[in-house]
C-alpha positions in Angstrom: 0.0 0.0 0.0 1.1 3.6 -0.7 2.2 5.4 2.5 3.1 8.6 0.7 6.6 9.9 1.7 7.2 6.7 3.7 7.1 4.5 0.6 5.2 1.3 -0.4 4.4 -1.3 2.2 3.6 -4.9 1.5 4.3 -8.4 2.8 6.6 -11.1 1.5 4.8 -14.0 -0.3 7.7 -16.1 1.0 5.2 -16.9 3.8 3.1 -18.9 1.3 3.9 -22.1 -0.5 5.8 -21.2 -3.6 8.8 -23.3 -4.5 7.5 -23.8 -8.1 5.8 -21.4 -10.5 2.4 -23.2 -10.2 2.7 -23.1 -6.4 3.5 -19.4 -6.2 0.8 -18.6 -8.8 -1.7 -20.4 -6.6 -0.6 -18.5 -3.6 -0.5 -15.2 -5.4 -4.0 -15.6 -6.8 -5.5 -17.1 -3.6 -4.2 -15.0 -0.8 -2.9 -11.7 -2.0 -6.3 -10.4 -3.3 -7.8 -11.2 0.1 -5.1 -9.3 1.9 -5.6 -6.3 -0.5 -9.4 -6.4 0.1 -8.6 -6.0 3.9 -5.8 -3.5 3.8 -6.2 -1.5 0.6 -9.6 -2.1 -0.9 -9.9 1.2 -2.9 -6.2 1.8 -3.8 -3.5 -0.1 -5.7 -1.6 -2.7 -3.7 2.1 -3.5 -4.2 3.2 -7.1 -4.3 6.4 -8.8 -3.3 6.8 -12.1 -5.2 8.9 -15.1 -4.2 10.6 -16.5 -7.3 12.8 -19.5 -7.0 15.3 -20.4 -9.8 12.8 -22.9 -11.1 10.0 -20.2 -11.2 12.3 -17.6 -12.8 13.3 -20.1 -15.5 9.6 -21.0 -16.1 8.6 -17.4 -16.6 11.7 -16.7 -18.8 10.8 -19.6 -21.1 7.1 -18.6 -21.4 6.1 -15.1 -22.5 2.4 -16.1 -22.1 3.0 -16.8 -18.4 4.6 -13.3 -18.0 1.6 -11.7 -19.8 -0.7 -13.7 -17.5 1.1 -12.4 -14.4 1.0 -8.8 -15.6 -2.7 -9.1 -16.6 -3.7 -10.6 -13.2 -1.9 -7.8 -11.3 -3.5 -5.1 -13.5 -7.0 -6.7 -13.3 -6.8 -6.7 -9.5 -5.4 -3.2 -9.0 -2.0 -4.6 -7.9 1.5 -4.1 -9.1 4.8 -5.9 -8.5 7.7 -3.9 -7.1 10.1 -6.4 -5.5 11.1 -10.1 -5.8 12.6 -12.3 -3.2 15.3 -14.1 -5.1 17.2 -15.2 -2.0 16.3 -19.0 -1.8 17.4 -20.5 -5.0 15.6 -23.8 -4.5 13.0 -25.3 -2.3 12.2 -23.3 0.9 9.0 -24.9 2.3 8.4 -28.2 4.0 12.0 -29.3 3.7 15.2 -28.9 5.7 16.8 -25.7 4.4 19.4 -24.6 7.0 22.6 -23.2 5.5 21.8 -24.5 2.1 19.5 -21.5 1.7 22.7 -19.5 0.7 23.6 -21.9 -2.1 24.5 -21.4 -4.8 26.2 -18.3 -3.4 27.5 -15.2 -5.2 30.7 -16.8 -6.4 28.7 -19.0 -8.8 27.5 -18.5 -12.3 24.1 -20.1 -11.3 23.4 -17.3 -8.8 24.2 -14.6 -11.4 22.1 -16.1 -14.2 19.2 -16.7 -11.9 19.3 -13.0 -10.8 19.6 -11.8 -14.3 16.4 -13.7 -15.2 14.6 -12.2 -12.3 15.8 -8.7 -13.3 14.4 -9.2 -16.9 11.1 -10.4 -15.5 10.8 -7.4 -13.3 11.6 -5.0 -16.1 8.8 -6.5 -18.2 6.1 -6.9 -15.5 6.6 -4.0 -13.2 4.8 -0.6 -13.8 7.0 2.4 -14.8 6.4 4.3 -11.6 8.6 1.9 -9.5 12.3 0.9 -9.5 11.9 -2.8 -8.6 14.3 -4.5 -6.3 15.7 -8.0 -6.1 16.3 -9.4 -2.6 19.4 -11.5 -2.7 21.6 -13.4 -0.1 24.5 -11.8 1.9 26.9 -13.2 -0.7 27.6 -16.4 1.1 27.7 -18.4 4.4 30.6 -17.1 6.4 32.2 -20.5 7.2 32.5 -21.2 3.5 34.4 -18.0 2.8 37.8 -19.6 3.0 40.1 -17.1 1.3 40.4 -13.7 -0.4 39.7 -15.4 -3.7 36.1 -16.1 -2.6 35.5 -12.4 -1.8 37.0 -11.4 -5.1 34.6 -13.7 -6.9 31.7 -12.1 -5.0 32.7 -8.7 -6.1 33.3 -9.7 -9.7 29.9 -11.3 -10.0 28.1 -8.4 -8.4 29.9 -6.1 -10.9 28.8 -8.4 -13.7 25.2 -8.3 -12.5 25.5 -4.5 -12.3 26.5 -4.3 -15.9 23.4 -6.4 -16.8 21.2 -4.1 -14.9 22.7 -1.1 -16.6 22.2 -2.6 -20.0 18.7 -3.5 -19.1 18.0 0.1 -18.1 19.5 1.3 -21.4 17.3 -1.1 -23.4 14.0 -0.8 -21.4 14.2 2.4 -19.4 13.6 0.4 -16.2 15.9 0.7 -13.2 16.1 -2.7 -11.5 18.2 -2.9 -8.3 20.1 -5.6 -6.5 19.5 -5.6 -2.7 22.0 -7.8 -0.8 20.7 -8.8 2.6 23.1 -9.0 5.6 22.3 -11.9 7.9 23.8 -13.5 11.0 26.7 -15.9 10.4 27.0 -14.8 6.7 29.8 -12.9 4.9 27.7 -9.8 5.1 26.6 -10.0 8.7 27.2 -6.8 10.7 26.7 -3.2 9.4 30.5 -2.7 9.7 31.2 -5.8 7.5 28.6 -4.6 5.0 30.2 -1.1 4.8 33.7 -2.8 4.5 32.6 -4.8 1.5 30.9 -2.0 -0.3 33.7 0.5 0.3 36.5 -2.0 0.0 36.0 -5.0 -2.3 33.2 -3.5 -4.4 34.2 0.2 -4.7 37.9 0.2 -4.4 39.9 1.7 -7.3 40.7 -1.7 -8.9 37.1 -2.8 -8.8 35.9 0.5 -10.2 38.5 0.2 -13.0 37.4 -3.3 -13.9 33.7 -2.3 -13.9 34.6 0.7 -16.1 36.3 -1.6 -18.6 33.3 -4.0 -18.6 31.0 -1.0 -19.2 33.3 0.5 -21.8 33.0 3.8 -19.9 34.7 5.9 -17.2 35.4 5.4 -13.6 32.7 8.0 -12.8 30.2 6.1 -14.8 31.2 2.8 -13.0 30.6 4.5 -9.6 27.3 5.8 -10.7 26.1 2.4 -12.0 27.1 0.8 -8.7 25.3 3.5 -6.7 22.2 3.2 -8.8 21.9 -0.6 -9.0 23.6 -2.2 -6.0 22.5 -1.7 -2.4 21.0 -3.6 0.6 17.9 -5.1 2.0 17.9 -4.0 5.7 16.2 -6.7 7.7 15.7 -5.1 11.0 15.6 -8.3 13.0 19.0 -9.4 11.6 20.8 -6.4 13.0 18.8 -6.6 16.2 20.0 -10.2 16.6 23.5 -8.8 16.3 22.9 -6.4 19.2 23.4 -3.4 17.0 22.1 0.0 17.7 19.6 0.3 14.9 19.6 4.1 14.5 23.5 4.1 14.4 23.4 1.2 12.0 21.1 2.9 9.6 23.0 6.2 9.9 26.2 4.4 9.0 24.7 3.1 5.8 23.5 6.6 5.0 26.9 8.1 5.8 28.7 5.6 3.5 26.2 6.2 0.7 25.0 2.6 0.7 21.4 2.5 -0.5 18.7 0.7 1.4 16.5 -0.5 -1.5 14.2 -2.3 0.9 13.5 -1.8 4.6 12.3 -5.1 5.9 10.1 -5.2 9.1 10.8 -8.5 10.9 11.0 -9.4 14.6 13.2 -12.0 16.2 13.1 -13.8 19.5 14.8 -12.1 22.6 15.6 -14.1 25.7 16.6 -11.5 28.3 17.9 -14.0 30.8 18.8 -17.6 30.1 17.9 -20.2 32.7 17.4 -23.9 32.7 13.6 -23.3 32.7 13.9 -21.0 29.7 16.0 -23.4 27.8 13.3 -26.1 28.2 10.6 -23.7 27.0 12.8 -22.8 24.0 13.0 -26.3 22.7 9.7 -26.0 20.8 11.5 -23.4 18.6 14.6 -25.5 18.0 15.2 -28.3 15.5 13.6 -26.1 12.8 13.9 -26.6 9.0 15.5 -23.1 9.0 18.6 -21.9 10.6 18.1 -20.4 14.1 21.3 -18.4 14.4 21.6 -17.2 18.0 23.8 -14.5 19.4 24.7 -14.4 23.1 25.7 -11.4 25.1 27.5 -12.4 28.3 29.6 -9.9 30.3 29.6 -7.6 27.2 31.0 -10.3 24.9 29.1 -11.6 21.9 29.2 -15.3 21.0 27.5 -16.6 17.9 25.9 -20.0 17.5 24.6 -21.5 14.2 21.5 -22.9 15.8 19.6 -22.8 19.1 20.7 -26.4 19.8 24.4 -25.1 19.8 23.5 -22.4 22.3 21.7 -25.0 24.5 24.9 -27.2 24.5 27.1 -24.3 25.5 24.7 -23.3 28.3 24.5 -26.9 29.6 28.3 -27.1 29.6 28.7 -23.8 31.5 25.4 -22.4 33.0 27.2 -19.8 35.2 26.8 -16.1 34.7 23.9 -14.0 33.3 23.5 -14.0 29.6 21.0 -12.8 27.0 20.2 -14.6 23.7 18.7 -13.2 20.5 17.6 -15.8 18.0 16.9 -15.5 14.3 13.4 -17.0 14.3 10.9 -14.6 12.7 7.9 -14.0 14.9 4.8 -11.7 14.4 5.9 -8.1 14.3 2.9 -6.9 16.4 4.0 -9.0 19.4 6.2 -7.6 22.2 6.2 -10.8 24.3 6.0 -14.5 23.4 4.9 -15.7 26.8 6.3 -15.6 30.3 10.0 -15.8 29.5 10.5 -14.6 26.0 10.3 -11.2 24.4 10.7 -10.1 20.8 12.9 -7.5 19.0 9.8 -5.4 18.1 11.6 -2.5 19.8 14.1 -2.6 17.0 11.3 -2.2 14.4 10.0 0.8 16.3 13.5 2.3 16.4 14.0 1.7 12.6 10.6 3.1 11.7 11.2 6.2 14.0 14.4 6.7 12.0 12.5 6.3 8.7 9.8 8.7 9.8 12.4 11.4 10.5 14.4 10.7 7.4 12.8 8.3 4.9 15.5 6.1 3.6 13.7 3.6 1.4 10.8 3.7 -1.0 10.1 0.0 -0.4 9.0 -1.5 2.9 8.1 -5.2 3.4 7.1 -7.4 6.3 8.8 -10.8 6.2 7.5 -13.2 8.8 7.9 -16.3 6.5 7.8 -18.7 9.5 4.0 -19.2 9.6 4.3 -22.9 8.8 6.7 -23.5 11.7 5.3 -21.1 14.3 3.9 -22.7 17.5 0.1 -22.7 17.3 -0.4 -20.3 20.1 1.4 -17.5 18.1 -0.9 -17.8 15.1 -3.6 -15.2 14.9 -6.6 -16.5 12.9 -5.8 -17.7 9.4 -2.9 -16.6 7.2 -4.9 -13.6 5.8 -5.8 -12.4 9.3 -2.2 -12.8 10.4 -0.7 -10.9 7.5 -3.3 -8.2 7.6 -2.7 -7.6 11.3 1.1 -7.2 10.6 0.5 -4.8 7.8 -1.9 -2.7 10.0 0.6 -2.6 12.8 3.5 -1.3 10.6 1.2 1.2 8.8 0.0 2.6 12.2 3.6 2.9 13.4 4.4 5.2 10.4 1.1 7.1 10.2 0.4 7.9 13.9 2.2 10.7 15.8 5.5 9.6 17.4 4.2 9.7 20.9 1.3 7.3 20.0 3.0 4.6 17.9 3.4 1.9 20.5 0.7 -0.7 20.1 -0.3 -3.4 22.6 1.4 -6.7 22.1 
């Protein structure tokens, strides 16, 4: 929905089944019009589409399917403005874990998939949006074994930027690549993200190589990177990292790193870990998704790949007070998850306060994709009820006066 100077707000269809084109078509046509009818019945509604590599390939092969997609959106007063091209393969009802980052940005498969998504967006999106492609944080950090891997990341991002530039020349459409920092990945903290953009991607050698590929000047190469390559800022990811959200966002602004999509998501916060709390947490563990957990103990951060790893560390040494934050997406309107758990909703409030004061992205999106694995007591009505309530909460945060934005959890 259009929130004026605050941008477009929607939700990620990653929450629905959609590993193949027929599945995402069914989800798009079944659920999204119902959400629109609740949240924006009289006005156009923006759509975030999940496209796997298989779906992107299917649409690329079949112009009739692309026309069908565009016609459906037009007929229902909806428009596409962003695609989640993060998970390459299956994401629902199967163990995903760290395979969600594969193939990573060192590979030709990731580049070609992203090119296909860019071409689809340029054809299907309306001219009044600059559509974004949500993409992984380059790779899973344990698999970044040497500087050559990072060089490959930068080279392939440059190659994709050239494709986006040529696409703009040919179609007049500005499509953007939005890399998404995430716990335990190569792009993890804001500091690491700034270091990659200002170092590997924007250093003199990289700019010179991009200029050669473009057949232009260094100034043109810098302009192309600035126009086409930026970030998705998932608020819960940086909250899990115990970052100061306002300082994090300001750092991206100061270093001229675009936030092409501001993603409203909440993670789990465990203010004090005890044996009783660990037992209560077990229903969130052993998920098909990674549950990266960051511990703060005596001012020191320790990172665990999954909740089970944090459990093992606590059982080995339960002494001392510690706080955990876990990458498990929970409803954005909740402040508490029961007696012992809270959420990082406070970080969303901080980010939206920053955005109210200085709008930094034209695209906003709620991404609570974990509906299928949430404990039943956290589900509010059916999926349409749940998504609608999340959209209403974020909308109200942005449209109400600053002193009145806190809503009951």
